[in-house]
ROKE-282527 format. One line per field, with one value per residue (C-alpha): residue in three letters; x, y, z. Coordinates in steps of 0.5 Angstrom, whole numbers, plus 500, padded with zeros to 3 digits. Layout:
code	[ALA/...] $
c1	[X/...] $
c2	[Y/...] $
c3	[Z/...] $
***
This chain:
code	[MET/ASN/TYR/LEU/ILE/GLN/TYR/LYS/LYS/THR/LEU/THR/ILE/PHE/MET/ALA/VAL/ALA/LEU/PHE/LEU/LEU/ASN/TYR/SER/ILE/ILE/LYS/ASN/ASN/LEU/ASP/SER/ASN/PHE/ILE/GLY/ILE/LEU/PHE/SER/ILE/VAL/LEU/PHE/ILE/ILE/GLY/GLY/ARG/LYS/THR/ASN/LEU/ASN/LEU/SER/TYR/PRO/LEU/ALA/GLY/LEU/ILE/PHE/ILE/LEU/GLU/PHE/ILE/SER/PHE/ARG/LEU/HIS/THR/LYS/SER/LEU/HIS/PHE/LEU/ALA/LEU/ALA/VAL/PHE/ALA/CYS/PHE/VAL/TYR/TYR/LYS/ILE/SER/GLY/LYS/PHE/SER/PHE/ILE/ALA/PHE/PHE/CYS/ILE/VAL/LEU/PHE/SER/SER/LEU/PHE/ASN/THR/PHE/PHE/ASN/TYR/LEU/THR/THR/GLU/ILE/LYS/GLN/THR/LEU/CYS/TYR/THR/VAL/PHE/LEU/THR/LEU/LYS/SER/PHE/ILE/SER/ILE/ASP/LYS/ILE/GLU/GLY/VAL/ASN/PHE/TYR/ILE/ASN/ASN/ALA/LYS/ILE/THR/VAL/ASP/THR/ALA/CYS/MET/GLY/LEU/SER/MET/PHE/LYS/THR/GLY/LEU/LEU/SER/GLY/ALA/PHE/LEU/LEU/THR/LEU/GLU/GLU/ARG/LYS/ARG/LYS/LEU/TYR/PHE/SER/ILE/LYS/GLN/ILE/ILE/LEU/PHE/CYS/LEU/ILE/ILE/ILE/THR/LEU/ASN/ILE/ILE/SER/ASN/TYR/PHE/ARG/ILE/ILE/THR/LEU/ILE/LEU/PHE/ASP/SER/THR/GLN/GLU/ASN/MET/MET/HIS/HIS/SER/ILE/GLY/LEU/LEU/CYS/PHE/LEU/VAL/TYR/GLN/ILE/ILE/PRO/MET/LEU/LEU/VAL/VAL/HIS/PHE/PHE/LYS/PRO/GLN/ASN/GLN/GLU/LEU/PHE/GLU/PRO/GLN/LYS/LYS/LYS/ASN/LEU/THR/PRO/VAL/PHE/ALA/ILE/ILE/LEU/LEU/ALA/ILE/THR/ALA/THR/SER/LEU/LYS/ILE/LYS/THR/ASN/SER/ASN/ASP/ARG/LEU/LEU/GLU/ASN/LEU/SER/ALA/GLN/TYR/ASN/ILE/GLN/GLN/GLY/ASN/TRP/ILE/ASN/LYS/GLU/VAL/PHE/LYS/ILE/SER/THR/SER/GLU/LYS/LEU/ILE/TYR/ILE/LYS/THR/PRO/ALA/HIS/LYS/PRO/LEU/ILE/CYS/TRP/THR/GLY/ASP/GLY/TYR/THR/ILE/THR/GLU/SER/THR/GLU/ILE/ARG/ARG/ASN/ASN/GLU/GLU/ILE/TRP/GLN/ILE/LYS/ILE/GLU/LYS/ASN/ASN/LYS/GLN/TYR/LEU/SER/TYR/TRP/TRP/TYR/GLU/TYR/ASP/GLY/LYS/LYS/HIS/THR/SER/LEU/ILE/LYS/VAL/LEU/LEU/LEU/LYS/LEU/TYR/SER/ASN/LYS/PRO/ILE/ARG/LEU/ILE/ASN/GLU/THR/LEU/LYS/THR/PRO/LEU] $
c1	[542/543/549/545/539/544/548/541/540/546/546/539/541/547/543/538/543/546/540/539/546/544/538/541/539/532/532/535/530/524/528/529/521/518/524/520/514/518/523/517/514/520/520/513/514/520/516/509/511/508/509/503/501/499/503/505/511/507/502/508/512/506/506/513/513/507/510/516/513/509/515/519/514/512/519/516/520/515/512/520/521/514/517/523/520/515/522/525/518/519/526/525/519/523/528/524/517/514/510/506/500/499/506/505/500/504/510/505/502/509/511/512/506/501/504/503/496/494/497/493/486/488/484/478/478/479/473/468/470/469/462/460/462/458/452/452/454/449/443/447/451/451/455/454/457/463/468/472/476/474/468/465/462/460/463/470/474/476/481/482/489/491/493/485/483/487/494/498/494/492/498/499/492/494/500/497/492/498/501/495/493/500/500/494/497/503/499/494/499/493/493/488/485/486/479/479/485/482/476/480/483/477/474/481/480/473/475/480/475/470/476/478/471/470/477/475/468/472/477/472/468/474/476/483/485/491/498/499/499/492/491/495/493/485/488/492/486/481/486/486/478/475/481/485/480/475/481/483/475/474/480/477/472/476/478/484/482/488/493/500/500/505/504/510/508/511/518/517/523/522/529/526/521/526/531/525/524/531/532/525/528/535/532/528/533/538/532/530/537/537/534/527/525/519/518/514/514/513/507/505/500/502/498/504/510/515/520/517/519/524/526/525/528/528/521/518/517/514/511/510/505/502/495/497/503/503/507/508/510/511/504/508/507/500/498/495/501/506/501/501/508/509/505/498/492/487/480/476/477/472/471/469/468/471/471/467/473/473/479/480/479/482/481/488/489/495/496/488/488/485/486/483/488/486/490/489/493/494/495/495/492/486/485/484/482/484/492/490/487/493/498/494/494/501/502/500/504/510/506/508/504/504/500/499/497/494/494/491/495/489/486/479] $
c2	[421/425/429/430/433/437/440/442/446/449/451/454/458/461/463/466/470/472/475/479/482/484/487/490/498/496/492/497/502/498/496/504/505/499/496/494/491/487/485/483/479/475/473/471/467/463/462/461/457/450/444/443/438/443/443/451/450/452/457/461/460/462/468/470/469/474/479/479/479/486/489/487/490/496/497/497/497/496/489/487/487/484/478/478/477/471/468/468/465/460/458/457/453/448/448/447/445/450/456/461/464/469/472/471/476/481/481/483/488/491/491/498/496/496/503/505/502/505/512/512/511/516/522/518/514/521/524/518/518/526/526/520/524/530/526/523/530/535/532/534/540/546/544/550/545/541/541/535/535/542/542/549/550/557/560/557/552/545/541/534/531/526/521/521/517/511/510/511/506/501/497/497/494/488/487/486/481/477/477/475/469/466/467/463/458/456/456/451/447/448/452/457/455/460/462/464/468/472/473/475/480/483/484/488/492/494/495/500/504/504/507/512/514/515/518/524/525/526/530/535/535/537/542/538/537/541/537/536/532/531/530/524/522/521/517/512/512/510/505/502/502/501/496/493/491/488/484/481/479/477/472/468/466/463/456/453/446/444/439/440/435/433/427/426/427/424/428/432/435/442/444/447/451/453/455/459/463/464/467/471/474/475/478/483/485/487/491/495/497/501/507/507/511/514/518/523/528/524/526/531/536/542/546/545/549/545/551/554/548/545/538/538/531/525/524/531/536/543/548/555/560/566/563/556/551/545/538/532/526/519/516/514/522/522/530/529/526/531/537/534/534/541/543/544/541/537/539/536/531/529/526/531/531/536/536/529/526/524/527/529/536/537/543/545/550/553/560/560/561/555/553/549/543/538/532/525/520/520/514/514/521/519/521/516/517/510/508/500/501/505/500/494/498/499/491/490/496/500/507/512/513/520/524/531/536/543/548/555/560/565/563/561] $
c3	[498/505/502/495/499/503/497/494/500/501/493/494/500/496/490/494/498/491/489/495/494/487/490/496/494/493/500/504/501/504/510/512/511/514/518/525/521/516/522/526/520/519/526/526/520/523/530/527/521/521/517/512/507/502/496/496/491/485/488/490/484/480/484/484/476/475/480/476/469/471/475/468/464/468/472/478/484/489/486/485/492/494/489/493/500/497/494/501/504/498/500/507/506/501/506/512/510/514/512/516/513/518/517/510/510/514/509/504/509/510/502/499/494/500/502/495/494/501/500/493/498/503/501/499/506/510/506/507/514/515/512/516/522/519/518/526/529/525/529/536/535/530/524/519/513/511/505/504/511/514/519/519/527/529/524/526/521/524/519/520/520/515/521/523/517/520/516/522/526/520/520/528/528/523/526/533/530/527/534/537/532/533/540/540/536/540/546/544/539/534/528/525/518/512/512/520/519/513/517/523/518/516/523/525/519/521/528/525/521/528/532/527/526/534/534/529/533/540/537/534/540/544/539/539/531/532/533/541/547/548/540/540/547/544/538/542/547/541/538/545/547/540/537/541/547/542/538/545/546/539/539/544/539/534/536/532/530/525/528/526/520/515/510/506/499/493/491/485/481/482/479/472/476/481/475/472/478/479/471/472/478/475/469/473/478/472/469/475/476/469/469/466/460/462/455/459/453/448/443/448/446/443/448/453/451/453/452/458/462/466/469/477/477/472/474/474/469/471/466/469/466/468/470/472/474/470/472/468/472/472/475/482/483/485/486/493/496/493/495/502/502/500/506/503/506/501/503/497/491/486/480/474/467/462/455/455/459/466/471/478/481/488/492/496/502/505/509/509/501/497/490/484/481/476/474/470/467/460/456/448/448/452/459/465/473/474/475/475/468/465/468/465/458/459/460/453/449/450/450/455/461/464/470/468/474/472/478/478/481/483/489/490] $
***
């Protein structure tokens, strides 16, 4: 019997390694961008794992299958990588009987899926924080007006940089919180409940918002929005005062009470479940390796003269007219991220209606010149502003999704 159990464990490890080798390029790309966070999460999972009487096999298997189904249909590498990460947790849990909910949340946090989700919220979060700061400061100092992330004070313009909306410190705060919880568990030899872990994560997120709120206020008061030593020092000081110190105080109010408990359960034959998972991951891995056929120009409106355009790369088609620049792209290329990468500052992003359809209007600025840009997702001839909505629609059809971005060449 022991030989059979050991044989199954060895075979499981072998198949897991084979799948990871099959997905070497995807894993490498994610490790390159989030190496420290992923490595830290793995360490937390090993040292913070505990034996549990919860049967997590079916929930984990179900989550992997859902992620791979969506990845297969939408050709989404970020979801596929997350499925591989969950599969690694599943294998470790089946072999050792241990699981760490704290580290599992960290693994999700450092997946490229979370990066994509957070990047899509960057501008909205930044503008909301800036407007809240404006409401706070207008009673104390003379602020002429605010436009997106631009404050006009005494006829001078102060622009808040991207880091001030919390992206650079958000993961650091949650990772610090995970480390504190794991430390408390090992010190007390007791364990936090899932509700306690989720509540503590929500507190950390709240502290992060407060930290960046005061960071923006301090930067404006000291007129230090340019990248320099003082600018970064203020950011680190606010992070320490408004996030790390409160977190160290709050964690003492969270008392782990669950003892390490593992009651042997009736053995269930999970071979069919494991086989289905392997089949799903293998099929998706092979599909992801093929080039996706995005069909960006299929059934494109006649108003776009593709004869005037050219392919920037396989995911971006550019048309230049005398009045505007037009980009037809895959949904992953959100204009707010692309324009920022080209050195533009996003000063405003609002949802408007044009021809009875909702689209996004953004104001971008470079070299003291401001331009208007419009963008939307197009699916089945209709315009949409929600990525989640068009992806859900695509799950049940084979129709292409494209992102169209039109930017006026004449400055405002």
